[in-house]
RODO-2510 file (C-alpha; in nm, 4 decimals, decimal comma):
residues 343
     n   res          X          Y          Z
     1     x    11,5878     5,6300    14,5159
     2     x    11,3752     5,8584    14,3146
     3     x    11,4776     6,0122    14,0058
     4     x    11,5000     6,4253    13,9442
     5     x    11,2027     6,4795    13,6518
     6     x    11,2996     6,7330    13,4424
     7     x    11,0108     6,9664    13,4139
     8     x    10,8903     7,1512    13,0761
     9     x    10,9740     7,4826    13,1761
    10     x    11,3532     7,3976    13,2084
    11     x    11,3939     7,1890    12,8764
    12     x    11,1813     7,5272    12,6874
    13     x    11,3919     7,7665    12,7938
    14     x    11,6768     7,6691    12,6338
    15     x    11,5077     7,6048    12,3051
    16     x    11,3701     7,9486    12,3518
    17     x    11,6692     8,1017    12,3760
    18     x    11,8410     7,9354    12,1016
    19     x    11,5641     8,0145    11,8716
    20     x    11,5907     8,3514    11,9798
    21     x    11,9536     8,3311    11,9585
    22     x    11,8775     8,1968    11,5726
    23     x    11,6416     8,4575    11,4798
    24     x    11,9274     8,6922    11,5336
    25     x    12,1092     8,5615    11,3805
    26     x    11,9266     8,4944    11,0467
    27     x    11,8199     8,8846    11,0765
    28     x    12,1493     9,0458    11,1048
    29     x    12,3888     8,8004    11,0166
    30     x    12,5129     8,9736    10,7474
    31     x    12,5274     9,2728    10,8210
    32     x    12,7417     9,1551    11,0885
    33     x    12,9564     9,0272    10,8202
    34     x    12,9945     9,3499    10,6140
    35     x    13,0893     9,4977    10,9072
    36     x    13,3721     9,2542    11,0106
    37     x    13,4797     9,2294    10,6725
    38     x    13,5194     9,6248    10,6040
    39     x    13,6834     9,5983    10,9987
    40     x    13,9250     9,2929    10,8277
    41     x    14,0206     9,4860    10,5197
    42     x    14,0040     9,8567    10,6663
    43     x    14,2746     9,7042    10,9218
    44     x    14,5438     9,4807    10,6560
    45     x    14,5108     9,7511    10,4195
    46     x    14,3957    10,1174    10,5646
    47     x    14,3708    10,2641    10,2147
    48     x    14,0427    10,0157    10,2391
    49     x    13,8593    10,2331    10,4789
    50     x    13,8867    10,5525    10,3029
    51     x    13,5849    10,7681    10,1977
    52     x    13,7720    10,7690     9,8141
    53     x    13,7875    10,4010     9,8263
    54     x    13,4480    10,4029    10,0169
    55     x    13,3226    10,5539     9,6694
    56     x    13,4865    10,3630     9,4690
    57     x    13,3781    10,0566     9,5766
    58     x    13,0094    10,1929     9,5258
    59     x    13,0170    10,3114     9,1848
    60     x    13,1919     9,9615     9,0792
    61     x    12,8374     9,8142     9,2412
    62     x    12,5939    10,1100     9,0659
    63     x    12,5484     9,9079     8,7515
    64     x    12,5084     9,5829     8,8984
    65     x    12,2866     9,7418     9,1667
    66     x    12,0862     9,9082     8,8696
    67     x    12,0187     9,6057     8,6582
    68     x    11,9570     9,3747     8,9793
    69     x    11,6700     9,6333     9,1234
    70     x    11,5044     9,5267     8,7977
    71     x    11,5563     9,1372     8,8727
    72     x    11,4074     9,2370     9,1971
    73     x    11,1069     9,3369     9,0901
    74     x    11,0333     9,0860     8,8110
    75     x    11,1341     8,8298     9,1434
    76     x    10,8668     8,9830     9,3620
    77     x    10,5894     8,8893     9,0468
    78     x    10,7542     8,5341     9,0660
    79     x    10,9728     8,5946     8,7945
    80     x    11,3164     8,5361     8,6864
    81     x    11,4392     8,7423     8,4142
    82     x    11,7527     8,5746     8,3058
    83     x    11,7468     8,8407     8,0121
    84     x    11,9101     9,1129     8,2370
    85     x    12,2557     9,0974     8,1503
    86     x    12,1898     8,9967     7,7078
    87     x    11,9863     9,3107     7,7419
    88     x    12,2397     9,5571     7,9195
    89     x    12,4962     9,3969     7,6108
    90     x    12,2155     9,4787     7,4000
    91     x    12,1782     9,8506     7,5298
    92     x    12,5525     9,9059     7,5445
    93     x    12,5571     9,8321     7,1648
    94     x    12,2451    10,0129     7,0582
    95     x    12,3696    10,3384     7,2365
    96     x    12,6863    10,3016     7,0986
    97     x    12,5935    10,2551     6,7131
    98     x    12,3861    10,5212     6,7799
    99     x    12,6376    10,7973     6,8110
   100     x    12,9823    10,6313     6,6431
   101     x    12,8207    10,4836     6,3201
   102     x    12,5168    10,7327     6,2574
   103     x    12,6574    11,0373     6,4284
   104     x    12,3338    11,1049     6,6317
   105     x    12,3349    11,3509     6,9963
   106     x    12,3495    11,1684     7,3337
   107     x    12,0372    11,2149     7,4578
   108     x    11,9057    11,0263     7,1078
   109     x    12,1137    10,7349     7,2162
   110     x    11,9545    10,7378     7,5943
   111     x    11,5766    10,7575     7,4321
   112     x    11,7447    10,4664     7,2086
   113     x    11,8721    10,2808     7,4962
   114     x    11,5543    10,3135     7,7293
   115     x    11,3328    10,1732     7,3878
   116     x    11,5658     9,8656     7,3076
   117     x    11,5869     9,7826     7,6763
   118     x    11,1524     9,7827     7,6383
   119     x    11,2062     9,5887     7,3404
   120     x    11,3787     9,3140     7,5404
   121     x    11,0851     9,3849     7,8313
   122     x    10,8533     9,3592     7,5139
   123     x    10,9722     9,0231     7,4168
   124     x    10,9491     8,8764     7,7589
   125     x    10,5587     8,9782     7,7973
   126     x    10,4520     8,8229     7,4523
   127     x    10,6339     8,4983     7,5900
   128     x    10,5344     8,4513     7,9166
   129     x    10,2195     8,6324     7,9665
   130     x    10,0398     8,5977     7,5834
   131     x    10,2444     8,3126     7,5144
   132     x    10,2229     8,1242     7,8678
   133     x    10,5664     8,0206     7,8282
   134     x    10,7554     7,9433     8,1802
   135     x    10,9596     8,2829     8,2682
   136     x    11,2911     8,0481     8,2838
   137     x    11,2409     7,9153     7,9830
   138     x    11,0977     8,2196     7,8208
   139     x    11,3623     8,4571     7,9516
   140     x    11,6473     8,2480     7,8501
   141     x    11,5420     8,1979     7,4641
   142     x    11,4938     8,6336     7,4670
   143     x    11,8573     8,5858     7,6497
   144     x    12,0248     8,4297     7,3698
   145     x    11,8184     8,6422     7,1061
   146     x    11,9375     8,9719     7,1633
   147     x    12,3111     8,8251     7,2192
   148     x    12,2784     8,7276     6,8749
   149     x    12,0895     9,0357     6,7365
   150     x    12,3567     9,2972     6,8933
   151     x    12,5661     9,0878     6,6922
   152     x    12,3981     9,1262     6,3834
   153     x    12,3868     9,4879     6,4223
   154     x    12,7195     9,5539     6,4778
   155     x    12,8612     9,2969     6,2641
   156     x    13,0445     9,1197     6,5483
   157     x    13,2766     9,4097     6,6153
   158     x    13,3120     9,6743     6,8806
   159     x    13,2266     9,9990     6,8273
   160     x    13,4320    10,2899     6,8850
   161     x    13,5201    10,6475     6,7299
   162     x    13,7195    10,6493     6,3811
   163     x    13,5995    10,2276     6,3466
   164     x    13,5293    10,0834     5,9625
   165     x    13,1569     9,9830     5,8389
   166     x    13,1203     9,8854     5,5448
   167     x    13,4311    10,0068     5,3938
   168     x    13,3795    10,3990     5,5344
   169     x    13,4880    10,5280     5,8775
   170     x    13,2202    10,5758     6,1034
   171     x    13,1308    10,9303     6,1187
   172     x    13,0347    10,9707     6,5051
   173     x    13,1533    10,9388     6,8778
   174     x    13,0652    10,9336     7,1911
   175     x    12,9486    11,3207     7,2751
   176     x    13,1029    11,4063     7,6264
   177     x    12,7381    11,4817     7,7220
   178     x    12,6837    11,0958     7,7418
   179     x    13,0213    10,9885     7,8866
   180     x    12,9711    11,1764     8,1498
   181     x    12,6417    11,0259     8,2376
   182     x    12,9366    10,7163     8,3804
   183     x    13,2731    10,9110     8,4923
   184     x    13,1079    11,2696     8,6162
   185     x    13,0141    11,3654     8,9650
   186     x    12,8215    11,5639     9,1438
   187     x    12,9185    11,7262     9,4941
   188     x    13,2345    11,4582     9,4418
   189     x    12,9950    11,1674     9,4617
   190     x    12,9837    11,0023     9,0914
   191     x    12,6363    11,0043     8,8824
   192     x    12,6049    10,6115     8,8519
   193     x    12,5903    10,6275     9,2434
   194     x    12,3633    10,8773     9,2547
   195     x    12,1298    10,7088     8,9926
   196     x    12,1508    10,4161     9,1664
   197     x    12,0290    10,5514     9,4881
   198     x    11,7575    10,7398     9,3279
   199     x    11,6579    10,3798     9,1764
   200     x    11,6639    10,2153     9,4764
   201     x    11,4966    10,4544     9,6984
   202     x    11,2277    10,4353     9,4306
   203     x    11,2245    10,0583     9,4321
   204     x    11,2143    10,0814     9,7790
   205     x    10,8861    10,3190     9,7773
   206     x    10,7233    10,1341     9,4998
   207     x    10,7463     9,7096     9,5759
   208     x    10,7133     9,8173     9,9905
   209     x    10,4551    10,0932    10,0319
   210     x    10,2524    10,1029     9,7117
   211     x     9,9083     9,9075     9,5751
   212     x    10,1047     9,7794     9,2693
   213     x    10,3917     9,6373     9,4755
   214     x    10,1913     9,4844     9,7261
   215     x     9,9530     9,3058     9,4419
   216     x    10,3573     9,2043     9,2947
   217     x    10,4344     9,0557     9,5949
   218     x    10,0897     8,8528     9,6409
   219     x    10,0761     8,7414     9,2728
   220     x    10,4314     8,5715     9,3686
   221     x    10,2952     8,4600     9,6474
   222     x     9,9984     8,2405     9,4907
   223     x     9,8958     8,3952     9,1244
   224     x     9,5867     8,1971     9,1826
   225     x     9,4395     8,3288     9,4896
   226     x     9,5613     8,7102     9,3548
   227     x     9,3466     8,6447     9,0219
   228     x     9,0547     8,5164     9,2235
   229     x     9,0709     8,7966     9,4423
   230     x     9,0396     9,0511     9,1510
   231     x     9,4118     9,0741     9,0907
   232     x     9,4977     9,1594     8,6959
   233     x     9,7469     8,8987     8,7223
   234     x     9,8861     8,9362     8,3926
   235     x     9,8662     9,3218     8,3607
   236     x    10,1336     9,3347     8,7071
   237     x    10,3594     9,0343     8,5676
   238     x    10,3800     9,2912     8,2257
   239     x    10,4638     9,5941     8,4194
   240     x    10,7629     9,3706     8,6551
   241     x    10,9159     9,2985     8,3399
   242     x    10,8677     9,6488     8,1932
   243     x    11,0444     9,7132     8,4927
   244     x    11,2955     9,5282     8,4851
   245     x    11,3816     9,5805     8,1159
   246     x    11,3892     9,9699     8,2621
   247     x    11,6577     9,9325     8,4566
   248     x    11,8316     9,6867     8,2199
   249     x    11,7989     9,9769     7,9951
   250     x    11,9569    10,2346     8,2404
   251     x    12,2423     9,9855     8,2819
   252     x    12,3511     9,9634     8,0019
   253     x    12,3540    10,3432     7,9214
   254     x    12,5845    10,3329     8,2266
   255     x    12,7922    10,1290     8,1273
   256     x    12,8029    10,2266     7,7376
   257     x    12,8948    10,5810     7,8740
   258     x    13,1604    10,4374     8,1414
   259     x    13,3296    10,2431     7,8542
   260     x    13,3337    10,4692     7,5709
   261     x    13,2448    10,1923     7,3363
   262     x    13,0470     9,9562     7,2599
   263     x    13,2150     9,5986     7,3676
   264     x    13,0354     9,3178     7,2340
   265     x    12,9499     9,0838     7,5465
   266     x    12,9736     9,3737     7,7446
   267     x    12,6641     9,2980     7,9245
   268     x    12,7458     8,8882     7,9971
   269     x    12,9091     8,9432     8,3764
   270     x    12,5885     9,1570     8,4689
   271     x    12,3491     8,8601     8,4969
   272     x    12,5130     8,6506     8,7563
   273     x    12,6174     8,9640     8,9523
   274     x    12,2769     9,1322     8,9501
   275     x    12,1154     8,7797     9,0486
   276     x    12,3615     8,6950     9,2784
   277     x    12,2808     9,0511     9,4621
   278     x    11,9079     9,0082     9,4632
   279     x    11,9151     8,6288     9,6081
   280     x    12,1634     8,7477     9,8572
   281     x    11,9523     9,0893     9,9611
   282     x    11,6488     8,7478    10,0573
   283     x    11,9242     8,7275    10,3833
   284     x    11,9272     9,1221    10,4722
   285     x    11,7172     9,1517    10,8010
   286     x    11,5356     8,8311    10,7297
   287     x    11,3503     8,9614    10,4596
   288     x    11,3102     8,6553    10,3066
   289     x    11,2438     8,7887     9,9795
   290     x    11,2636     9,0067     9,7741
   291     x    11,3450     9,3298     9,8449
   292     x    11,5414     9,6992     9,7545
   293     x    11,6844     9,7672    10,0453
   294     x    11,8295     9,4037    10,0663
   295     x    11,9330     9,4040     9,6778
   296     x    12,1326     9,6935     9,7110
   297     x    12,2885     9,5549    10,0396
   298     x    12,3954     9,2286     9,8791
   299     x    12,5470     9,4721     9,5978
   300     x    12,7165     9,6549     9,8085
   301     x    12,8519     9,3359     9,9728
   302     x    12,9302     9,1184     9,6800
   303     x    13,1625     9,5044     9,6265
   304     x    13,3290     9,5351     9,9459
   305     x    13,4446     9,1769     9,8994
   306     x    13,5595     9,1645     9,5408
   307     x    13,7536     9,5864     9,6298
   308     x    13,9144     9,4209     9,9844
   309     x    14,0380     9,1146     9,7881
   310     x    14,1893     9,2990     9,4751
   311     x    14,3920     9,5568     9,7617
   312     x    14,4752     9,2471     9,9489
   313     x    14,6199     9,0869     9,6168
   314     x    14,4061     8,7944     9,5260
   315     x    14,3928     8,6783     9,2050
   316     x    14,1683     8,7830     9,0132
   317     x    14,0289     8,4233     8,8815
   318     x    13,9091     8,4050     9,2674
   319     x    13,6419     8,5979     9,2216
   320     x    13,3965     8,4457     8,9872
   321     x    13,4245     8,1587     9,2785
   322     x    13,4079     8,4032     9,5813
   323     x    13,0179     8,5255     9,4288
   324     x    12,9170     8,1588     9,3797
   325     x    12,9983     8,0806     9,7722
   326     x    12,8234     8,4419     9,8590
   327     x    12,5265     8,3377     9,6847
   328     x    12,5271     7,9614     9,8213
   329     x    12,6075     8,1132    10,1573
   330     x    12,2703     8,3489    10,1159
   331     x    12,0913     8,0706     9,9886
   332     x    12,1186     7,8249    10,2801
   333     x    12,0622     8,1605    10,5387
   334     x    11,7030     8,2324    10,3372
   335     x    11,5492     7,8768    10,2332
   336     x    11,7719     7,6639    10,4909
   337     x    11,7851     7,8683    10,8403
   338     x    11,5014     8,0815    10,7866
   339     x    11,2614     8,0443    11,1514
   340     x    10,9918     7,8212    11,0830
   341     x    11,1825     7,5922    10,8471
   342     x    11,4513     7,4954    11,0998
   343     x    11,3327     7,0585    11,2132
***
């Protein structure tokens, strides 16, 4: 009897089919999971699937997405802005102090907040670009520096109308125009959601359709080759951290307007959430790199999950675990299941 030999073509066909299926799953898997979550939560709680709740979910993730877009730009240049959460908290305290303790206008507080965000970015640039300190170490130091500075300028207390500072009642309050930024609407759409969508569109165009964005991606891929190609690496890295600082400042202004007070540590949760959104975005449409669309989807993904669990009366203390699980899953998809990396 003679054994029947398997043809190479017969062996290759199942492998090719598996590769195609894996590629489709990698590109669209996260979006499919998001769609399934929406359907499941809507069936379990019909109120979840309403337009009103969709706006609530988007409003809840707007600040996270805004901060995450800045982190995404820093990651595109091969960096990592760990100071983003501290930047948010610092801006919250600066804007609140400007209006409450110094009785300045809302517009002045906004300018002060943006300048505060640029100050954080400036320190990062000095450490990373000028002093050549590694990004993670530099931004970690900046994080602690401005967390402490936020406490110093407010004497460690929250800032609210009618507070007593240095034995004197603070003369100012949050202006109605400033509060509108956090609680107002335009055509029934919350202002923070509109700000998020505008910044996401701007970041999408900036990273994907301008020479600056292409240069940042080149630097993130190979800074030495980029420098040899004539790209001014230091200037572009400085630009990346300036954008990250401004996005964190915008997030801090929106958070301050939403809270109507300056709470110590208000920005602390936004580091984990923004980093999670940015890294989850790696797995959206198989991008496998920092990108604005993926970051926006990542923020919405986290928001849908948390909102759904809340409506199902899941314990609040499970939320951090869920965010961590989502982050780990997205990292596995991006770094382990990426086509071409599988062994």
